[in-house]
C-alpha positions in Angstrom: 134.6 197.7 24.2 135.5 197.1 27.8 132.4 195.8 29.5 133.4 197.5 32.8 132.4 200.9 31.4 129.1 202.5 32.0 128.4 202.4 28.3 128.0 198.7 28.5 124.8 199.1 30.4 123.0 201.4 28.0 119.4 200.2 27.8 116.9 200.0 25.0 113.7 198.5 23.8 113.4 194.9 22.6 113.1 196.1 18.9 116.7 197.3 19.1 118.0 194.2 20.7 119.9 191.2 19.5 119.5 187.4 20.3 122.9 187.6 22.0 121.1 188.9 25.1 119.2 185.7 25.6 120.5 183.7 28.5 118.8 180.6 27.0 120.2 180.8 23.5 122.6 183.6 23.1 126.0 184.9 24.0 125.1 185.8 27.5 124.4 182.2 28.3 127.4 180.9 26.4 129.6 183.3 28.4 128.7 181.3 31.5 130.5 178.3 30.1 133.7 180.3 29.4 133.5 181.9 32.9 133.2 178.5 34.6 136.1 177.1 32.5 138.2 180.1 33.3 137.4 179.8 37.0 138.5 176.2 36.7 141.8 177.1 34.9 140.7 175.5 31.7 140.7 178.6 29.6 141.9 182.2 30.0 139.8 185.1 31.3 140.6 186.9 28.1 138.1 184.5 26.4 135.4 185.6 28.8 136.4 189.2 28.2 136.1 188.7 24.4 132.6 187.4 24.8 131.5 190.1 27.1 133.0 192.7 24.8 130.8 191.4 22.0 127.7 191.6 24.1 128.6 195.1 25.3 128.7 196.5 21.8 124.9 196.8 21.8 122.4 198.6 23.9 120.7 196.3 26.4 117.0 195.4 26.7 115.8 197.3 29.8 112.1 197.5 29.1 109.4 195.6 31.1 110.1 192.6 28.8 113.6 192.2 30.4 113.9 189.2 32.8 116.5 186.8 34.1 116.7 185.2 30.7 116.7 188.3 28.5 118.4 191.7 28.5 119.9 193.6 31.3 119.2 191.1 34.1 120.6 188.3 32.0 123.9 190.1 31.5 123.9 191.2 35.2 123.6 187.5 36.2 126.4 186.4 33.9 128.7 189.2 35.0 128.1 188.4 38.7 128.9 184.7 38.0 132.0 185.7 36.0 133.1 188.0 38.8 133.3 185.0 41.0 133.8 186.9 44.2 136.3 189.3 42.8 136.2 193.0 42.0 135.7 192.3 38.2 133.0 194.2 36.5 132.0 196.1 39.7 131.1 199.4 38.0 129.0 197.8 35.3 127.3 195.5 37.9 126.3 198.6 40.0 124.8 200.2 37.0 123.0 197.1 36.0 121.7 196.6 39.6 120.0 200.0 39.4 118.4 199.1 36.2 117.2 195.7 37.6 115.9 197.3 40.7 113.8 199.8 38.6 112.6 196.9 36.5 111.6 194.9 39.6 109.7 197.9 41.0 107.7 198.3 37.8 107.0 194.6 37.5 105.9 194.4 41.1 103.6 197.5 40.8 101.9 195.8 37.8 101.6 192.5 39.6 100.0 193.9 42.7 97.6 196.0 40.7 96.6 192.8 38.9 96.0 191.1 42.2 94.1 194.1 43.5 91.8 193.9 40.5 91.0 190.2 41.1 92.4 189.0 37.8 94.3 185.7 37.4 97.9 185.9 36.5 100.0 184.9 33.5 103.1 182.7 33.7 105.4 185.6 32.6 104.4 187.6 35.6 105.9 185.2 38.1 107.9 182.4 36.4 111.6 181.7 36.5 112.5 182.5 32.9 110.5 185.7 32.3 108.9 186.7 35.5 109.6 187.9 39.0 110.9 184.6 40.3 113.8 184.8 37.9 114.5 188.4 38.9 114.4 187.2 42.5 116.8 184.5 41.7 119.3 187.1 40.5 118.7 189.3 43.6 119.2 186.4 45.9 122.5 185.6 44.3 123.6 189.2 44.1 122.4 190.6 47.4 120.2 188.6 49.6 119.7 191.5 52.1 118.3 193.9 49.4 114.9 195.6 49.7 114.2 194.5 46.1 114.5 190.8 47.1 112.4 191.4 50.1 109.7 192.9 48.0 109.8 190.0 45.4 109.5 187.5 48.2 106.5 189.4 49.7 104.9 189.4 46.3 105.3 185.5 46.0 103.7 185.2 49.4 100.8 187.1 48.2 100.7 185.1 45.0 100.1 181.9 47.0 96.9 183.2 48.5 93.6 182.5 46.6 92.0 185.4 44.8 88.8 186.5 46.4 85.7 184.6 45.2 87.5 181.7 43.6 88.6 178.2 44.8 91.7 178.3 42.5 95.2 179.1 43.8 96.6 182.6 43.4 99.2 181.4 40.9 96.5 180.0 38.6 97.1 181.1 34.9 94.2 182.3 32.9 95.5 180.8 29.7 96.6 177.4 28.5 100.3 176.2 28.9 101.1 177.8 25.5 99.8 181.2 26.6 96.6 181.0 24.5 92.9 180.6 25.1 91.9 177.1 24.2 88.9 174.7 24.5 91.1 172.2 26.4 91.8 174.7 29.2 88.6 176.8 29.3 89.4 178.1 32.8 93.2 178.3 32.4 95.6 176.0 34.1 97.8 175.4 37.1 101.4 174.8 36.2 103.7 172.6 38.3 106.9 173.0 36.4 110.2 174.6 37.7 110.7 176.8 34.6 107.1 178.2 34.2 105.2 176.9 37.2 104.8 177.2 41.0 107.8 175.0 41.8 109.9 177.9 40.7 108.6 180.2 43.4 108.8 177.3 45.9 112.5 176.8 45.1 113.3 180.5 45.4 111.4 180.8 48.7 113.3 177.7 50.0 116.7 179.0 48.9 115.9 182.4 50.4 115.0 180.9 53.6 118.2 178.9 53.8 120.1 182.1 53.1 118.3 183.9 56.0 116.2 186.2 53.7 112.7 185.8 54.9 109.5 187.9 54.9 106.2 187.8 56.8 104.2 184.8 55.7 107.3 183.1 54.2 106.7 179.7 55.7 103.0 179.7 55.2 103.5 180.4 51.5 105.8 177.4 51.1 103.4 175.1 53.0 100.5 176.3 50.7 102.5 175.4 47.6 103.6 172.1 49.1 100.0 171.2 50.2 98.8 171.7 46.6 101.6 169.6 45.2 100.6 166.9 47.7 97.1 166.8 46.4 98.4 166.2 42.9 101.1 163.7 43.7 100.3 160.5 41.7 101.2 156.9 42.7 102.6 154.6 40.1 104.5 151.4 39.6 107.6 153.4 38.9 107.1 155.6 42.0 105.3 158.9 42.8 105.2 161.6 40.2 103.5 165.0 39.5 101.8 166.2 36.3 103.2 169.1 34.3 100.0 171.1 34.7 96.3 170.6 35.5 93.0 172.0 34.4 90.5 173.6 36.7 88.4 170.4 36.8 91.5 168.3 37.7 92.4 170.8 40.4 88.9 170.7 41.9 88.5 166.9 41.7 92.1 166.0 42.6 92.0 163.6 39.7 94.8 163.9 37.1 94.0 162.8 33.6 97.7 162.5 32.5 98.3 158.7 32.3 101.9 158.6 33.6 104.9 160.7 34.6 106.1 163.3 32.2 109.6 163.2 30.6 112.2 163.4 33.4 113.3 166.9 32.7 114.5 169.9 34.7 111.8 172.3 33.3 108.6 170.2 33.9 109.4 166.8 35.1 110.1 165.0 38.4 113.8 166.1 38.5 113.0 169.8 38.8 109.9 169.2 40.8 111.6 166.9 43.3 114.6 169.2 43.7 112.3 172.1 44.6 110.5 170.0 47.2 113.8 168.8 48.6 115.0 172.4 49.0 111.7 173.4 50.7 111.9 170.4 53.0 115.5 171.2 54.0 114.5 174.9 54.6 111.6 173.8 56.8 113.5 171.1 58.6 111.1 168.4 57.4 113.1 165.3 57.0 110.1 163.1 56.2 109.2 165.4 53.2 112.9 165.5 52.1 113.1 161.8 52.0 109.8 161.6 50.1 111.1 164.1 47.4 114.3 162.2 47.2 112.5 158.9 46.9 110.4 160.2 43.9 113.6 161.2 42.1 115.4 158.0 42.8 112.5 155.9 41.4 112.4 158.2 38.4 116.1 157.7 37.5 115.9 153.9 38.0 112.9 153.5 35.7 114.1 152.6 32.2 110.7 153.6 30.7 111.2 157.2 32.0 114.8 157.4 31.0 113.9 156.3 27.4 111.8 159.5 27.1 115.0 161.5 27.1 115.7 162.2 23.5 118.1 165.2 23.5 121.1 166.4 25.4 120.0 169.8 26.6 119.6 171.3 30.1 116.0 172.3 29.7 114.3 169.0 28.9 117.2 166.7 28.1 119.9 164.5 29.7 122.1 167.4 30.8 119.3 168.8 33.0 118.5 165.4 34.4 122.2 164.8 35.2 122.7 168.2 36.8 119.5 168.0 38.9 120.4 164.6 40.3 123.9 165.9 41.0 122.5 168.8 43.0 120.0 166.6 44.8 122.8 164.2 45.7 124.8 167.0 47.3 122.0 167.7 49.8 120.4 164.2 50.1 119.9 162.4 53.4 121.8 159.5 51.7 124.0 160.9 48.9 125.3 157.5 47.8 121.8 156.5 46.7 122.2 159.1 43.9 125.9 159.3 43.3 126.0 155.6 42.3 123.7 156.5 39.4 125.7 159.5 38.1 128.0 157.4 35.8 125.0 156.0 34.1 123.4 159.4 33.7 126.6 160.8 32.3 126.6 157.9 29.8 123.0 158.7 28.9 124.0 162.2 28.2 127.0 161.3 26.0 124.7 158.9 24.1 122.4 161.7 22.9 122.7 163.3 19.5 125.0 166.4 20.0 123.1 169.7 20.3 122.9 171.7 17.1 123.2 175.0 18.7 125.7 176.5 21.2 123.3 178.0 23.8 122.7 177.3 27.5 119.3 175.7 27.8 119.2 173.5 24.7 122.8 173.7 23.4 126.3 172.7 23.9 127.1 175.3 26.6 124.6 173.8 29.0 125.7 170.2 28.2 129.4 171.1 28.9 128.5 172.9 32.1 126.6 169.9 33.4 129.5 167.6 32.6 132.1 169.9 34.2 130.0 169.8 37.5 129.4 166.1 37.4 133.1 165.3 36.6 134.3 167.5 39.4 131.8 166.1 41.8 131.2 169.5 43.5 129.1 172.6 42.9 129.9 174.9 40.0 132.6 177.4 40.8 130.7 180.3 39.4 127.3 179.3 40.7 125.9 179.4 37.2 123.1 177.0 38.0 121.3 179.6 40.2 119.6 180.6 37.0 117.9 177.1 37.1 117.0 177.4 40.8 118.8 174.1 41.5 121.0 175.9 44.1 
């Protein structure tokens, strides 16, 4: 089937879906690798077409469970990346855009109703992988002037304001980090990760501001997030770091029980957290804060104890994510050479990992190869595939 036909955008419920529609593990994510290689002249566009044809043979997830990393928005993101500024897939993208915009409106209506009721949020409402931040990342890439993006950004501004009658931030999640009720997190948790926490919205707000897409309260929202991160920044012999998440008691006391920095990963660790803060500092014109974020990452990647905690090759929490985050930070750094001199060692660290057992984007070989392509070229990805990680 030709994926440029309208039939390729037929929608369905999750029960009728296939794992191929997962940007994290399925064919939608793997196609990003083939698109990047085709754009670099390393494979033919017919390979990309073959993968897209396979995906187009099934109805797409278009229910409220769809998000950047699953279903119609995931395919839309991959098609936009594969189009690479050409007229490829234009009809299908227009059809998918309508579906994404309808989804965004439904998700926003639910989110605002939740805030109006005074209830705390859940990660999947706002996060990068499954929430409105991820949908915003697609909209920013696709059309930064769209009303849909404006409405997502306005929601994120509202998310940063405390709910009435509480001293907890508006992004406070009512469950534990696994999405359950537990004794260890009786009042829920505050998440600092790029994948599922508040540094995801921070990165999106920063990238939107740099692109000229701003809303009322935009800067204030960024400063509220940054202020919270400042209160939780921890000093250490290997440099400053931030926890993955905090309990309500830790938030109120400003005392973090985690004994040391987390694994240096894209999803929860210093690489993702520092990149988000670097992007925010650049957007705000705050050179001091930018240097502080870059310093934290530099100390991280020069600490053998932290690097020893990398035990797999993947983008999400492995060596590929670390390499690509540093590559992107270096591109915007006040002193790029402080980071580029470490890229060969980080490439070696990646190559020393046990090869991934699956082919997907986040934990598999597709993500590893994409990170290596970017590092070897020394420039940004041709297709902009890493927008789905909010690294650029």
